[in-house]
N, C-alpha and C positions, 0 to 999 in steps of 0.2 A: 479456149472454147468453153461454152457454157452447156452443161448437161441439164435439160429441163423436161418437165412434163406439164401437160395442160390439166388444170383443175378448175372446177366451178368456183367462182369468187364467193358464192354464198356458203360454201363449205367452211370457209375460214373467216369470213367477215360478217358483220351484222349480228342479229340475235341468234341465228342458227349457228354461226361460226363460234360465238361465245359458248353456246351449249356444247358444241362438238369439242372444243378445246378443254372442256371440263370432264369429258367422257374418256376415262382411261382406256376402255376397250377400243374406242374409235382412234385414239391417239396411238395406241400400241400397234395397231395394224399398219398405220401409215409410217410410224417410226421404223418398223422392221423393213418396210419396203424402201424407205429412204436409206437405211443402213445398207441394204443389199445393193442398191445402185452405187453407193460410195465404194463398197468393197470391190465391185466389178471394175470401176474406174481406177482404183488403186492398183489393180493388177497390170494396168497399162502404163502407169506413170504417176507422178505426184499429183495431189488433188488439194484444192482449197475448199473445204466442206462448208456449204451454207447450212444454216440451222433449219430444222423442220419448220415449215410455215413461212419461209421467205418467199414473198410473192412479187411478181412483176406484172404490170397491167397489160403489157404487149411485148412482142419480140424487140421492137424498137427501144423500149425502156431498158431491157436487158443489155442491148448493144451499147446504149449510151453509158450504162453503168460500167460495163467492161472497159470501154475506152477511157472513162474518167479515172479508173483505178488500175490501168494496165501496168504501170511501172511497179506499183506496190505488189500486185498479184504476181507479176513475172519474177520479181525478186524473191517472193515467198516460195514460189514453185521451184526456183533454182535452189533455194536453201533446203527444201524438203527432198530434193532428188537423192535417192539412195538412203533415205532416213525414214524411220517409223516412229509413231507414238505408242508407248507402252504405259500401262497403268500399274503402279506399285502401291499396294495397300497393306497396312499393318494392323493386326487385331490382337488385343491384349485380353487375356483371361486374368482379371485382377486378383480373384481369389486364389488362382493357381500361382500367380507371381508372388503374392504375399505368403502363401502357404509354403512355397519353396524356401523362402527366407526363414520362416519360423521353424522349419524342420532342421535347417542347417545351424541355427543359432545356438541350441543347447550344447552342441559340440564345441562352441567357441566361448560362450558365457553362460555358466549355470544360472538357473533362476533363483529367486530368493527362497529362504527356508519357509516352512509352512506358516501361514499368517491367517488373520481373520478373513472372512468372506469379502468384506469391504476392501481390504488391502489387496486381496487376490484379484478382485475385479479391476481395481485401478492399475495393478501391475499388468493384467491382461490387455487393458486398453492402451497402456503405454507401449506394450510390445507391438500391438497392431498399428499404432501410429508410426513406430520405427519401421515396421514392415512396409507400410505404404510409402514412406520416404525412401527406403532402400529400393523399392520397386520403381519409383519415379526416377531415381538416380540411374538405375540400370537401364531403364527405357531411354533416357536421354543419351546415355553412352552408346546404346545399341543403335539409336537413330543416327547419331553423328557418325558412327563407324560405317553403317550401311550407306549413308549419303556419300561419304568419302570414297567408299568402294565403288559405288555405281557411277560416281562423277568421273572416274577414270575412263569409263566407256561412253557416257552420254554426252551429246553435244550441248544439252540443256536439260535442267530439271526444274519443274514448276510445281510449287506446293498447291494442292487443291483443297477444297473445303472438307473438313472433317464431318462426316455424316453421323447422325444420331443412331443409336441402336435400332435395329429393325423392329424389335418388340421390347417393351419394357421388361426389365429383369433378365434380359438375355445374358448369357455368361460372358460373351465377348463384346468389346467395344472397339470402334475404330480409333487408332491413335496416330496412324500415318496415312497420307494420301498424296501421292506424287504422280505427276505425269513426266515421263522421260522421252526425250527425243534421241533415238538411238540409230547409229548406222545399221542398216539391215544385216551387214556381215557380222555384227557383234551380237546378234540375237542368241546364239548358242552359248557364248561366253557369259552373257547376261543371265541366262537361265541357270547356268552352273553356279554363278555367284549367289543367286537367290537360294539355291538348294543348300549351299554351304552355310548361308546365313540362318536358314531354318534349322539346320542341324545344331547350330550354336545357340540359337535363341529359343527354340521350342521348349526345352526343359524349364525355362523361366516364364512360360506362359505367353510368349510373343510368337505369332504366326505371320509370315509374310506371304501375300498372295499377289500374283501378277496376271494380267490379261492383255491381250493385244495380238497383232498390231491393230490400232484404231486409226480412223481418220484424224488428222492432226488438229483437232479443235482447240487444244490447249495452246497452240503456237500460232494461231491465225492472227494476221494483222487486224487492227481496228479500222474498218472502213465505214465511212459515213453512208447512210442509207441512200442518199441522193433521191433518185426517182423510184427506188424500190419501196414497196409497201410491205412492212413486216408486222 
């Protein structure tokens, strides 16, 4: 079954449509409405979410599209039955991560005796380079460990695009962005593993955030538009 609503073509097409699609306030209102419909359908069963702005010229066009892709859609809905998409994002406070290494280092390797300002500067830069490398190594190990831990629960994990800092100079930067397909029954176990990961990694500057469940956009099959106008 297709869940649809009627919209004026002019809102999405032509000069007025181009202007609307560049208006963030206009988009936000419709995106929230689109998401609300998907969430209501998700409570009834699995859903194949269409992107906001997917248009069909008439009911007959939609019916033709559904018939054309019936096998792929049915297979996808069967695979999604009892499963949910969750987002996992990791944010690193680089200064905190490097600082944690610099704090621990003097206990392991004492610094050089007093030297000239120039040598002291070079030594400091060398330490910071070591701290950055150590931070990168710890991040890679943490990411591998978390991936393996979550892979025990997830049916599938898909890497997503790493987004830039929301504002220049922000303390945190995104370093992980995954979409997980999880059995609904595993949600509590999943959250418990995230809590344990944060307890382990937060002191080193890495914070793991989760959100969901979401419509399974990350796992949708690729369907040709056919008679649909997008």
